C-alpha positions in Angstrom: 52.5 123.3 180.5 54.7 120.4 182.7 54.6 117.0 180.6 55.7 113.6 182.2 59.5 112.2 180.8 58.8 109.6 178.5 60.8 107.2 181.3 57.8 108.1 183.3 55.2 107.2 181.0 53.4 103.8 182.1 55.0 100.9 180.1 54.2 99.8 177.6 52.6 102.4 175.5 51.7 103.0 171.7 54.3 105.7 170.1 52.8 107.7 167.3 55.3 108.3 164.4 55.2 111.6 163.0 56.4 111.7 159.5 54.4 114.9 157.5 55.8 118.1 155.7 54.1 121.0 157.7 52.5 122.1 160.6 48.9 121.4 160.2 49.3 118.0 158.4 51.7 117.3 161.9 48.9 118.3 164.4 45.9 116.6 163.0 47.7 113.3 163.3 49.1 114.3 166.1 45.2 115.1 167.8 43.7 112.3 166.5 46.4 109.6 167.2 45.9 110.9 170.6 42.3 110.1 170.9 42.7 106.9 169.6 45.1 106.0 172.3 49.2 107.4 171.8 50.9 108.0 175.3 53.5 109.8 173.4 55.1 111.2 169.9 58.1 110.8 167.7 58.2 113.7 166.0 60.6 113.3 162.5 62.2 116.5 162.1 63.4 115.5 158.4 60.2 115.9 156.5 59.7 119.2 158.0 62.9 120.7 156.4 63.6 124.3 158.1 60.6 124.8 160.0 59.9 128.3 161.9 60.7 128.2 165.3 57.4 129.3 166.5 55.8 126.5 164.2 57.6 123.7 166.1 57.0 125.4 169.1 53.1 125.3 168.6 53.6 121.6 167.1 55.0 120.4 171.1 52.4 122.7 173.0 49.6 120.9 170.9 49.8 117.9 173.2 49.8 117.0 176.6 51.7 114.0 175.8 55.5 113.8 175.5 56.9 114.3 172.0 60.8 113.0 171.0 62.6 114.4 167.6 64.6 112.5 165.7 66.6 114.0 162.7 67.5 111.2 160.3 70.5 111.4 157.7 67.4 109.9 155.3 63.9 109.2 156.0 60.8 108.8 154.6 57.8 111.4 153.9 54.0 110.9 154.7 51.7 109.8 153.5 53.3 109.1 149.4 56.4 107.5 151.4 59.2 109.7 149.6 62.6 109.1 150.8 64.2 112.3 151.6 68.1 113.2 152.6 69.2 115.8 155.1 71.8 117.9 153.7 74.4 119.2 156.3 76.5 117.9 159.0 76.2 115.7 162.1 77.0 118.6 164.4 73.9 120.3 162.9 71.8 117.8 162.8 72.6 117.3 166.2 72.0 121.1 166.9 68.6 121.4 165.4 67.6 118.3 167.7 69.1 120.2 171.3 67.3 123.3 169.6 63.8 121.3 169.8 64.8 120.5 173.2 64.4 124.1 174.0 61.3 124.7 172.1 59.5 122.3 174.0 60.2 118.7 172.9 61.2 116.3 175.6 63.6 114.1 174.3 65.5 112.9 171.4 66.7 110.0 169.8 70.3 109.8 168.1 72.1 107.2 166.1 74.7 104.9 168.1 77.3 106.1 165.1 76.0 109.7 165.0 79.6 111.8 164.4 81.1 108.7 162.9 78.5 107.4 160.0 78.9 103.4 159.2 79.9 102.9 155.6 78.3 99.6 156.2 75.0 100.0 158.1 76.3 98.5 161.0 75.1 101.8 162.6 77.8 101.7 165.5 80.8 103.9 166.2 83.6 102.9 168.5 85.7 106.1 167.7 86.8 107.6 170.8 86.1 111.4 169.8 82.8 110.6 168.5 81.7 108.6 171.9 83.0 111.6 173.5 80.6 114.5 171.3 78.0 111.5 171.8 78.3 111.6 175.7 78.6 115.6 175.6 75.6 115.4 173.8 73.8 113.7 176.3 74.8 115.7 179.1 73.3 119.1 177.2 70.1 116.8 177.0 70.3 116.5 180.4 71.1 119.9 181.0 68.0 121.1 179.3 66.0 118.6 181.1 65.5 116.4 178.1 66.1 112.5 177.8 68.3 110.9 175.1 67.4 107.6 173.2 70.5 106.2 171.4 68.9 103.9 167.8 71.1 101.0 166.2 69.7 100.1 163.5 70.8 96.7 162.3 68.9 97.1 158.7 70.4 94.0 156.6 70.9 91.7 160.1 69.7 89.3 161.5 70.9 89.0 165.5 71.1 86.4 167.7 69.8 87.6 171.0 73.1 87.7 172.7 73.8 90.2 169.9 71.4 92.7 170.8 72.3 92.6 174.5 76.0 93.5 173.8 74.2 96.4 171.6 72.3 97.5 174.5 75.2 97.7 177.0 77.1 99.9 174.9 73.9 102.6 174.4 73.5 101.7 178.4 77.3 102.3 179.1 77.2 105.6 176.9 74.8 107.3 179.2 71.7 106.8 177.1 68.3 107.0 179.0 66.7 104.5 176.6 67.8 102.2 174.3 66.2 101.3 170.8 67.8 98.4 168.7 65.7 97.4 165.3 67.3 94.0 163.1 66.3 92.1 160.2 63.4 88.9 160.5 63.5 87.0 157.1 61.6 83.9 159.2 60.0 82.5 161.5 62.6 81.3 163.2 64.3 85.1 163.3 61.0 86.1 165.0 61.3 83.9 167.2 65.1 85.3 168.1 64.3 88.7 168.2 61.4 87.9 171.0 63.9 85.7 173.1 66.6 88.8 172.6 63.6 91.2 173.8 63.5 88.8 177.4 67.3 88.4 177.6 67.3 93.0 177.3 64.5 92.8 179.7 66.5 91.3 182.5 70.4 92.4 181.3 69.7 96.1 180.8 68.9 98.8 183.6 67.5 101.1 181.6 63.7 101.1 179.5 64.3 99.5 175.6 62.5 99.0 172.6 64.0 95.8 170.3 62.0 94.6 167.5 62.5 93.6 163.6 61.9 94.9 160.2 60.8 92.8 157.1 57.4 91.2 156.3 58.2 88.5 160.0 58.7 91.5 162.2 54.9 92.3 162.4 54.7 89.8 165.3 57.7 91.2 167.3 56.3 94.6 167.3 52.8 93.2 168.7 54.3 90.8 170.9 57.7 92.8 172.0 55.8 95.1 174.2 54.4 91.8 176.2 57.6 90.3 177.0 59.5 94.0 177.8 60.0 96.4 175.2 58.8 99.8 176.4 57.0 100.8 173.8 55.1 100.2 170.1 55.9 102.4 167.2 52.3 103.0 165.5 50.8 104.4 162.8 47.7 106.8 162.2 47.6 105.3 158.5 49.1 102.9 156.6 52.0 104.4 154.5 53.8 102.8 151.6 57.5 102.7 153.0 59.5 99.9 154.1 59.6 99.8 158.1 56.4 102.0 158.5 54.1 99.9 156.1 54.7 97.1 159.5 53.5 99.4 162.2 50.8 98.4 163.5 47.5 100.9 163.4 47.6 103.1 166.5 43.6 101.7 166.9 44.5 98.2 166.2 47.1 97.9 168.7 45.2 99.4 171.5 43.1 96.9 171.1 45.3 94.7 171.4 46.4 96.2 174.9 43.0 96.8 175.8 41.9 92.8 174.8 44.8 90.4 175.4 45.5 89.6 179.0 49.5 89.0 179.0 49.9 89.6 182.7 51.8 87.1 185.0 50.3 86.7 188.3 49.9 83.8 191.5 53.5 82.8 190.7 53.9 79.4 192.6 50.4 80.0 193.8 48.8 78.5 191.2 47.9 75.3 193.4 46.1 77.0 196.2 44.3 79.1 193.9 42.2 76.2 192.6 42.1 74.3 196.0 38.9 73.2 197.3 38.8 73.8 201.4 37.4 70.7 203.1 
């Protein structure tokens, strides 16, 4: 089965997040999510542990929608939200994502500080050796027919729009196919600033991107971001009691927004003509 590339999906789209410990739970949630409107899947490899390669193949083959993977240094498990850690090197993390491509994934997400983890939550590296390794990983992914999203999570930082654009440009320069930027929102002023950043990124970046905030005030950025330029919205099938997953919209709710809200901009400069009455 030949699937669309992630960047070929009509934008914006719903991306269902999968954080489950076993194959059958993952496949169940995947199928129901697809029926409710998911157009792609982010499969988190961390909760699956050392899953058998044939089982991983089964997961990728279970949907006709594109699937991309993540393998974070730490992350939650659904449905309880327990945080677990990856025990291995950066090289081992990236090797598993490349192996997933060979087993049927469409691409993967790697952090902007891959190969040079940040001691503080800046998640950006300027180390030349690390950058070279990142670029080599991207080249390998492209050779295998996959796409790479580079992500930058500024967990404790309220970003100005201009700062978000700078991060997006760095991601673009490193050869990524897609950019993901996440910041913190602690007020409605922060929310508005994040939305302003989305508009600026839409204007300045050549590659597709997703940008949103974290925290209670982030919910609007997740829902409105796709209307202003973000390529996708991460959604869950069920509410998961973990910091950032709790704020992800439910798939059915986001699908209702997409189906019932008109945010198209048409007839620019022609509104007067539209309503003029002919003599």
